[in-house]
C-alpha positions as CSV (number, residue, x, y, z in Angstrom):
1,X,112.1,122.8,97.5
2,X,111.1,122.2,94.3
3,X,110.6,118.6,92.1
4,X,113.4,119.0,90.8
5,X,115.7,119.6,93.6
6,X,114.2,117.1,95.3
7,X,114.8,114.4,92.8
8,X,118.7,116.0,92.4
9,X,118.8,116.1,96.3
10,X,117.4,112.8,96.9
11,X,119.6,110.8,93.6
12,X,122.9,112.3,94.5
13,X,122.2,111.1,98.4
14,X,121.6,107.5,96.8
15,X,124.6,107.2,94.7
16,X,127.0,108.0,97.2
17,X,125.1,105.6,100.3
18,X,123.3,102.8,98.6
19,X,124.1,99.8,100.2
20,X,125.3,97.0,98.3
21,X,122.5,94.2,97.5
22,X,122.9,91.2,95.6
23,X,119.8,92.8,93.6
24,X,120.6,95.9,93.2
25,X,121.9,96.9,89.6
26,X,121.9,93.6,88.7
27,X,119.6,94.2,85.4
28,X,117.5,90.7,85.9
29,X,114.2,91.5,86.2
30,X,113.8,87.8,87.8
31,X,115.9,88.3,90.6
32,X,114.5,91.8,90.8
33,X,111.2,90.6,90.8
34,X,112.2,87.7,93.7
35,X,114.3,90.2,96.2
36,X,110.9,92.6,96.1
37,X,108.8,89.1,96.7
38,X,111.1,88.3,99.6
39,X,111.3,91.8,101.0
40,X,107.4,91.6,101.4
41,X,107.6,91.8,105.3
42,X,111.0,90.9,105.8
43,X,114.1,93.2,106.4
44,X,117.3,93.5,104.2
45,X,120.0,91.9,106.1
46,X,117.3,88.8,106.8
47,X,116.3,88.6,103.4
48,X,120.2,88.6,101.9
49,X,120.7,84.9,102.3
50,X,117.4,83.4,101.7
51,X,118.1,85.4,98.5
52,X,121.3,83.9,97.4
53,X,120.3,80.3,98.6
54,X,117.4,80.8,96.6
55,X,118.8,81.8,93.1
56,X,121.9,79.5,93.9
57,X,119.1,76.9,93.5
58,X,116.6,78.1,91.0
59,X,119.3,80.6,89.2
60,X,116.5,81.4,86.3
61,X,112.7,81.7,86.3
62,X,112.6,78.4,84.4
63,X,114.6,76.7,86.9
64,X,111.9,77.5,89.3
65,X,108.6,77.0,87.0
66,X,110.4,73.3,86.9
67,X,110.7,72.4,90.5
68,X,108.8,70.9,92.9
69,X,106.7,72.6,95.1
70,X,108.1,71.0,98.3
71,X,111.6,71.8,96.6
72,X,110.3,75.3,96.3
73,X,109.0,75.8,100.2
74,X,112.4,73.2,101.7
75,X,114.8,76.0,99.8
76,X,112.5,79.0,101.4
77,X,111.8,77.5,104.4
78,X,112.8,79.8,107.6
79,X,111.8,82.9,105.9
80,X,107.8,82.8,106.6
81,X,104.9,84.3,104.8
82,X,105.0,80.8,103.0
83,X,102.0,82.1,100.7
84,X,105.0,84.2,99.1
85,X,106.8,81.3,97.8
86,X,103.1,79.4,96.9
87,X,102.6,82.3,94.6
88,X,106.1,82.8,93.1
89,X,106.2,79.4,92.2
90,X,102.4,79.5,90.8
91,X,103.4,82.9,88.8
92,X,106.8,81.4,87.9
93,X,105.2,78.8,85.6
94,X,102.7,81.3,84.0
95,X,105.9,83.3,82.7
96,X,107.2,80.7,81.4
97,X,104.3,79.3,79.8
98,X,102.4,82.5,78.6
99,X,104.9,85.0,78.5
100,X,108.3,82.9,77.1
101,X,109.9,82.7,80.5
102,X,110.4,86.8,80.4
103,X,109.4,88.9,83.4
104,X,106.6,91.3,82.0
105,X,107.4,94.9,81.6
106,X,104.0,96.3,81.6
107,X,101.6,96.9,84.2
108,X,98.7,94.7,83.2
109,X,100.3,92.0,82.3
110,X,102.7,91.8,85.3
111,X,99.4,92.2,87.6
112,X,98.2,88.8,86.1
113,X,101.2,87.1,88.4
114,X,99.7,85.5,91.2
115,X,101.1,87.3,94.7
116,X,102.0,90.6,92.7
117,X,100.1,93.4,93.7
118,X,100.0,97.5,93.0
119,X,103.6,97.4,95.3
120,X,105.3,94.7,93.9
121,X,104.4,95.8,90.1
122,X,105.7,99.2,90.5
123,X,108.8,98.1,92.0
124,X,109.5,95.5,88.6
125,X,108.7,97.6,86.6
126,X,110.4,100.8,87.6
127,X,113.9,99.3,88.8
128,X,113.6,96.5,86.0
129,X,112.4,98.3,83.1
130,X,112.2,101.8,84.3
131,X,108.7,102.1,84.1
132,X,107.6,105.5,85.9
133,X,105.3,103.6,88.4
134,X,106.0,105.4,92.0
135,X,106.4,102.4,95.2
136,X,105.0,103.2,98.0
137,X,105.9,101.3,101.3
138,X,106.8,101.7,105.0
139,X,109.7,103.5,104.7
140,X,108.6,106.1,101.8
141,X,105.0,106.5,103.7
142,X,107.7,107.8,106.7
143,X,109.4,109.6,104.3
144,X,106.8,111.8,103.0
145,X,104.5,112.0,105.3
146,X,107.7,114.2,107.7
147,X,108.5,115.7,104.9
148,X,104.9,117.3,104.0
149,X,104.0,117.0,108.1
150,X,101.2,114.5,107.5
151,X,99.5,114.0,110.9
152,X,96.6,112.1,109.9
153,X,96.8,108.4,110.7
154,X,98.8,106.1,107.7
155,X,97.3,103.3,108.3
156,X,93.8,105.0,106.8
157,X,93.4,104.2,103.2
158,X,92.7,107.5,102.6
159,X,96.1,108.9,104.3
160,X,98.2,106.0,101.8
161,X,96.2,107.4,98.6
162,X,96.9,110.9,99.4
163,X,101.0,109.7,100.0
164,X,101.0,108.0,97.0
165,X,99.4,111.2,94.6
166,X,102.9,113.1,96.4
167,X,104.8,109.6,95.0
168,X,103.5,110.1,92.1
169,X,104.2,113.3,91.2
170,X,107.7,113.4,92.7
171,X,108.9,110.5,90.7
172,X,112.0,111.0,88.6
173,X,111.6,110.6,84.6
174,X,114.9,109.6,83.9
175,X,115.7,107.4,86.9
176,X,112.3,106.4,88.4
177,X,113.9,102.6,89.9
178,X,116.8,104.8,91.4
179,X,114.0,107.6,93.0
180,X,112.4,104.9,94.3
181,X,114.9,103.0,95.8
182,X,116.6,106.1,96.8
183,X,113.3,107.3,98.9
184,X,113.0,103.4,100.2
185,X,116.6,103.7,101.0
186,X,116.2,106.5,103.3
187,X,113.6,105.8,104.7
188,X,115.4,102.5,106.1
189,X,118.4,104.0,107.0
190,X,118.5,107.8,107.9
191,X,114.3,109.0,108.5
192,X,114.3,105.7,110.5
193,X,110.9,105.2,112.9
194,X,113.0,106.2,116.2
195,X,115.7,108.8,116.5
196,X,116.4,109.6,112.5
197,X,120.0,110.9,111.5
198,X,118.2,114.2,110.5
199,X,121.4,116.0,109.6
200,X,122.2,113.4,107.2
201,X,119.2,113.7,105.1
202,X,119.6,115.5,102.1
203,X,115.4,116.6,102.0
204,X,115.7,118.0,105.5
205,X,115.9,121.7,104.3
206,X,111.7,121.7,103.7
207,X,111.0,118.6,106.1
208,X,107.9,120.1,108.7
209,X,108.4,117.6,110.5
210,X,112.2,118.6,111.2
211,X,111.4,122.4,111.0
212,X,108.9,121.7,113.6
213,X,110.4,119.6,116.1
214,X,108.1,116.7,115.4
215,X,109.8,113.4,113.9
216,X,108.9,111.5,117.0
217,X,105.0,112.6,116.2
218,X,105.3,111.8,112.6
219,X,104.1,109.7,110.5
220,X,100.8,108.9,113.4
221,X,100.0,105.2,113.3
222,X,97.3,103.9,115.3
223,X,97.8,100.8,117.6
224,X,96.9,97.2,116.2
225,X,94.6,95.0,117.7
226,X,96.1,93.2,120.4
227,X,97.3,89.8,118.9
228,X,95.2,86.7,120.3
229,X,97.5,83.9,122.1
230,X,96.0,80.4,121.5
231,X,97.5,77.4,123.7
232,X,98.1,74.2,121.1
233,X,98.5,71.0,121.6
234,X,100.4,68.6,119.2
235,X,101.6,64.6,119.1
236,X,104.3,63.2,117.9
237,X,103.4,59.8,117.0
238,X,106.2,57.4,117.2
239,X,106.2,53.8,116.1
240,X,108.4,50.7,117.0
241,X,110.5,51.3,113.9
242,X,111.8,54.6,115.4
243,X,109.2,56.1,112.0
244,X,107.8,59.9,113.2
245,X,104.3,60.6,111.8
246,X,103.9,63.8,109.3
247,X,101.1,65.6,108.1
248,X,101.0,67.9,105.0
249,X,99.0,71.1,105.2
250,X,96.5,71.9,102.4
251,X,98.1,74.8,100.2
252,X,94.8,77.0,100.7
253,X,95.1,77.1,104.8
254,X,97.7,79.0,106.4
255,X,101.4,77.7,106.0
256,X,99.6,75.3,103.3
257,X,102.5,73.0,101.4
258,X,104.4,72.7,104.6
259,X,104.5,69.4,106.5
260,X,103.7,69.4,110.9
261,X,102.5,67.3,113.5
262,X,99.6,66.9,113.8
263,X,96.7,69.0,116.2
264,X,95.6,71.8,117.5
265,X,94.1,74.9,119.6
266,X,92.6,73.5,123.5
267,X,89.6,74.3,124.0
268,X,88.2,75.7,126.9
269,X,88.5,73.9,130.7
270,X,90.2,71.0,128.5
271,X,93.4,69.7,130.1
272,X,96.3,69.8,127.2
273,X,96.6,65.9,126.8
274,X,92.9,66.0,126.4
275,X,93.2,68.6,123.6
276,X,96.3,66.3,121.7
277,X,94.1,63.1,122.1
278,X,91.1,64.9,121.0
279,X,93.0,66.3,117.8
280,X,94.8,63.3,116.8
281,X,91.2,61.7,116.7
282,X,89.8,64.5,114.9
283,X,92.2,64.8,112.1
284,X,93.4,61.2,112.1
285,X,90.6,59.0,113.2
286,X,93.2,57.6,115.4
287,X,92.8,56.8,119.4
288,X,96.0,57.7,121.2
289,X,98.2,57.5,124.3
290,X,100.5,60.0,125.7
291,X,103.6,58.7,126.2
292,X,105.5,62.0,127.8
293,X,106.2,65.7,127.5
294,X,108.6,66.6,124.9
295,X,108.4,69.8,123.9
296,X,106.9,73.4,125.1
297,X,107.9,76.7,123.0
298,X,106.2,80.0,122.3
299,X,105.9,81.3,118.9
300,X,104.5,84.6,117.1
301,X,102.9,84.7,114.3
302,X,101.9,88.1,112.2
303,X,98.6,88.5,113.9
304,X,98.5,85.9,116.7
305,X,100.9,84.1,119.3
306,X,100.7,80.4,119.7
307,X,102.2,78.7,122.4
308,X,102.7,74.7,121.6
309,X,103.3,72.1,123.6
310,X,104.3,68.8,122.2
311,X,103.6,65.4,123.2
312,X,105.4,62.0,122.4
313,X,102.7,59.7,121.4
314,X,101.8,55.7,120.8
315,X,98.7,54.7,118.5
316,X,96.3,52.8,120.7
317,X,93.8,52.2,117.9
318,X,92.8,52.7,114.7
319,X,94.9,53.3,111.1
320,X,96.0,57.2,110.5
321,X,94.1,59.0,107.8
322,X,94.4,62.6,106.1
323,X,91.3,63.9,107.4
324,X,91.8,67.5,107.2
325,X,95.0,67.3,105.6
326,X,96.7,66.3,101.9
327,X,99.0,63.3,102.9
328,X,100.4,61.7,105.8
329,X,103.8,60.1,105.8
330,X,105.6,57.7,108.2
331,X,109.5,58.6,108.1
332,X,112.4,57.8,109.6
333,X,113.4,60.5,112.3
334,X,117.0,61.1,110.5
335,X,114.8,62.3,107.4
336,X,112.5,65.0,108.9
337,X,115.4,67.9,107.4
338,X,114.5,67.1,104.2
339,X,111.2,67.7,104.4
340,X,109.7,72.2,104.7
341,X,108.3,72.5,108.1
342,X,107.1,75.4,109.5
343,X,109.5,77.3,112.5
344,X,107.6,76.4,115.8
345,X,107.7,72.4,113.9
346,X,111.1,73.1,112.6
347,X,112.4,73.2,116.5
348,X,110.7,69.7,117.6
349,X,111.9,68.4,114.9
350,X,115.8,70.1,115.6
351,X,115.1,68.2,119.0
352,X,113.9,64.9,117.9
353,X,116.6,64.4,115.5
354,X,119.2,65.3,118.5
355,X,117.4,63.2,121.0
356,X,117.6,60.2,118.4
357,X,121.2,60.9,117.6
358,X,121.9,60.8,120.9
359,X,123.1,64.4,121.1
360,X,120.6,65.7,123.4
361,X,118.8,64.4,126.8
362,X,115.1,64.1,126.7
363,X,114.0,67.0,129.8
364,X,110.5,65.8,131.0
């Protein structure tokens, strides 16, 4: 199958089978850019409601640039990978200040935006401005490695570069944005990781993996390293007025700009209650007593897993100071929902608010 036939079959299939998405065919570079940032590490069905909520709150890049970071993080809350939101917010200010509120339509300028790398730049330039830049994501890697019968490890830079070269050769001159979306759509809906629907594939005729019955072997991806598992102790410090202490994580840290209950990793041969006491002393310069266990939960991040052990605490001595955080605040329990929290901490706040309202009993 030559390049022209490949394009024709793929684009014809796309025109008939593409899924409806709120950012697709919208013609708005801001919304297309936002969607590409949200779709990093996130599936379409997960990102869609967040996209709609975000656009409703910040309908233009000017609205986003004028917003407070805490407001941006609150609207993003639950989507994860919060550096995306911080970078997007910072980049929106540059778009307004340097580019007159218009998302850049060329390679050099769009790559000035924080959080924009080669993939995002290629996607936005091709979809929003019809510039000929081929994208390579996980779906594209799967489609092209099967089509060309590439057996090398797709985690390697060499293999990814080879697939990029193939994508660059194949991309349509007239419809580069649709071509990119078509390959990604094919990978997401037909050429899936397991049990691909090869009979519905418009390019299966010349697909090496299909012809040699190796779709379960290609692409080859080496195993990831096992994710470490950490035990985390967290202290929920309460005052007599039912206010609770929360801390703001540094912007340059993981989950930066989000609020949390202070705590940290359990050390070897350390009891969990001692972990909480030590961490609160190190982070806040206070001594606390443990009142009772509050909640235990498991949570997985991209590179590690945690089991969080939360305890209700009371101050014994010292005045809390933000030694390792940007800021600390005492707030009423019913105001916890107004602050952006990481997902694991959000589970704590929800239970705390329900207990405070008498809707849930405290399990000890």
